[in-house]
Each structure stands twice: as C-alpha cells, then as structure tokens.
TORLUMMI-365836 format. One record per atom (N, C-alpha, C): residue in three letters; x negated, y negated, z negated. Coordinates in pm, whole numbers, plus 50000, padded with zeros to 5 digits. Each point is the difference from the previous one (the first is absolute). Layout:
# TORLUMMI-365836
AlaXYZ...
This chain:
# TORLUMMI-365836
Met388824184929456Met501295003249943Met500694986849963Asn501204998250049Asn500774987949972Asn501175003849910Val499874996949872Val501045003349902Val500414987149930Thr501294997349999Thr500504988349929Thr501345003449937Gly500464991149915Gly501315001749939Gly499955008949878Leu501175002549946Leu500135008149880Leu499785014750034Gln499045006149930Gln499635013950027Gln499865007649869Ile500385012750003Ile499625009249894Ile498705006450046Ala498984999449915Ala498705005950032Ala499765011949908Val499795011550061Val499615012049926Val498495000950014Leu499324999549886Leu498545000350000Leu499515013349946Glu498725002650020Glu499405012149945Glu500225000849850Arg499975012149949Arg500145002949857Arg501394996949945Gly500994999050089Gly501384998949957Gly500524986049968Trp499204989750025Trp500474986449974Trp500994995850107Val501114993949958Val501034995250093Val500354985749960Phe499844990750096Phe500274985949976Phe500944994650108Ile500654989049967Ile500774992650099Ile499554985449993Gly499884993650116Gly499614986150002Gly499934994750142Glu499734987050012Glu499844993550130Glu498625003850055Ala499985007050111Ala498775006250051Ala499304991850107Ser498695001149997Ser499164994950109Ser498735008550002Val499375000550116Val498765007650015Val498954991050062Ala498824999649937Ala498874992450053Ala498725005749942Asp498985000250082Asp498675004549956Asp500025013749934Gly500835009050052Gly500045013749949Gly500745001849869Leu500704989449954Leu500745000949875Leu501494997750022Leu500805008049933Leu501434997449991Leu500204991249878Thr500674988850018Thr500324991249888Thr501514999749983Leu500455002249878Leu501424998949965Leu500154988549903Ser500674989450043Ser500264988549914Ser501325002149928Lys500134994249882Lys501205001649918Lys500315014849981Ala498975007949980Ala500135014549995Ala500665004749871Arg500695011250014Arg500555007149885Arg499675014750015Asn499595006149890Asn499785014449998Asn501345006949988Ile500255009850085Ile501245007849990Ile499685012049911Arg500234998149870Arg499665010449901Arg500985011750006Arg501274997050020Arg501025010550014Arg500874996450119Trp500065009050098Trp500774997250121Trp501484998549972Gly500545009049919Gly501434999549968Gly500885003650118Thr499495008550088Thr500755003650121Thr500425014550000Thr500895003450090Thr500365014050023Thr499455004850134Thr499644990550088Thr499535003950134Thr498624994250035Gly499244995449902Gly498644995750026Gly499834985050019Leu498784996150036Leu499664985950012Leu500774992850110Gly500375007050104Gly500784993850106Gly501324994449949Glu500555006349898Glu501264995449941Glu499864985949943Ile498924997449926Ile499854986749943Ile499394990150100Ala499305005150101Ala499474991050104Ala501154993350075Thr501035007650032Thr501124994750076Thr501114994449913Gly500165005449878Gly501124995949917Gly499644991849878Gly498714997949975Gly499584992849882Gly499935009149879Pro499534994549889Pro499865008349880Pro501355004849948Thr500015012049943Thr501205005449938Thr500014996049853Lys501065003449930Lys500084997249857Lys498925007549923Lys499505011050056Lys498995008149932Lys498574996950044Thr499834991150098Thr498664996150045Thr499334991849891Val498725003049973Val499244992549901Val498834993350071Leu499934986649990Leu498964992050066Leu499194992449895Asp498694999150023Asp499124992349913Asp499294989650084Asp500024987449956Asp499284989650071Asp498525003750008Ala499414997450118Ala498605003850021Ala499164988850061Gly500604988350022Gly499224988850056Gly499635002550145Thr498734998150032Thr499495002550136Thr499175012749999Ile500315009050091Ile499295012750012Ile499194999750130Arg498765004349991Arg499185001850120Arg499465014249999Ala500135006950112Ala499535013750011Ala499355002050136Pro498895007350005Pro499435003250131Pro501035007250086Ile500094996150125Ile501005005850089Ile499825015350009Ala498795004849979Ala499755014550003Ala500685007249885Asn500384992849895Asn500675006149884Asn501514999750011Val500524994650109Val501444999250019Val500495013050065Val500905006849931Val500575012550051Val501164997050094Ala500854990249962Ala501164996650082Ala500474986049966Leu500614993450098Leu500684987349982Leu501445001750047Ile500934995549920Ile501415001050034Ile500574986050004Glu500484995850115Glu500594986750014Glu501314999449923Cys500214989049930Cys501184998649914Cys500964989550053Asp501265001549964Asp501014989950028Asp499904989649889Ala499354988850029Ala499724989849897Ala501284994549940Thr501114999950075Thr501244994649945Thr500535008749885Arg499655012750001Arg500435009249894Arg499134999049875Trp498844993650014Trp499054998849890Trp499964986249938Ser500784990650051Ser499984986649942Ser500575000449860Ala499284993349910Ala500415000849859Ala500544986949951
C-alpha cells in the first residue's frame, strides 16, 4: 500500500485523525497528527477533506500516531491547501 500526503484516517473504535501519512512495516504513521474530535460538518468527512475544517470542527493535537494497517477502516485524501494553518 502506497499512501502519502495529508490523509484523514478512520480507525477502529471510532478514532478519526488527520495527518501526513506513510505506510511501512504494516503500520500507518500519521505525522503532525490531530484528532478530529468534532467534525463540524453537514455532509460528512468528505466535506472537511476537500474544504478544510469548518468553524465547528474541533481538532486536538496528537503528535505522531501509529496504527496497524489492519485497524484502518478508511483513508480519505485531503486537499492540503485547505488545511494549512
């Protein structure tokens, strides 16, 4: 699996993170990760993936996240220009 760039990762048990993604040795690594605690959307995660966070989106810094690739439910590629802070 070749995954790079800014991705929203939906993990098992309802965890949702955004960060710079890479995959190696069976692990998804998200650098500069943030937990998406509240989506703040009306049309789902795709809305913030393409348009960036809304005024109602709540993000918490999470550092570097590593998760077994088997625990990844979905990856959503993001428009990094919409997420620059």
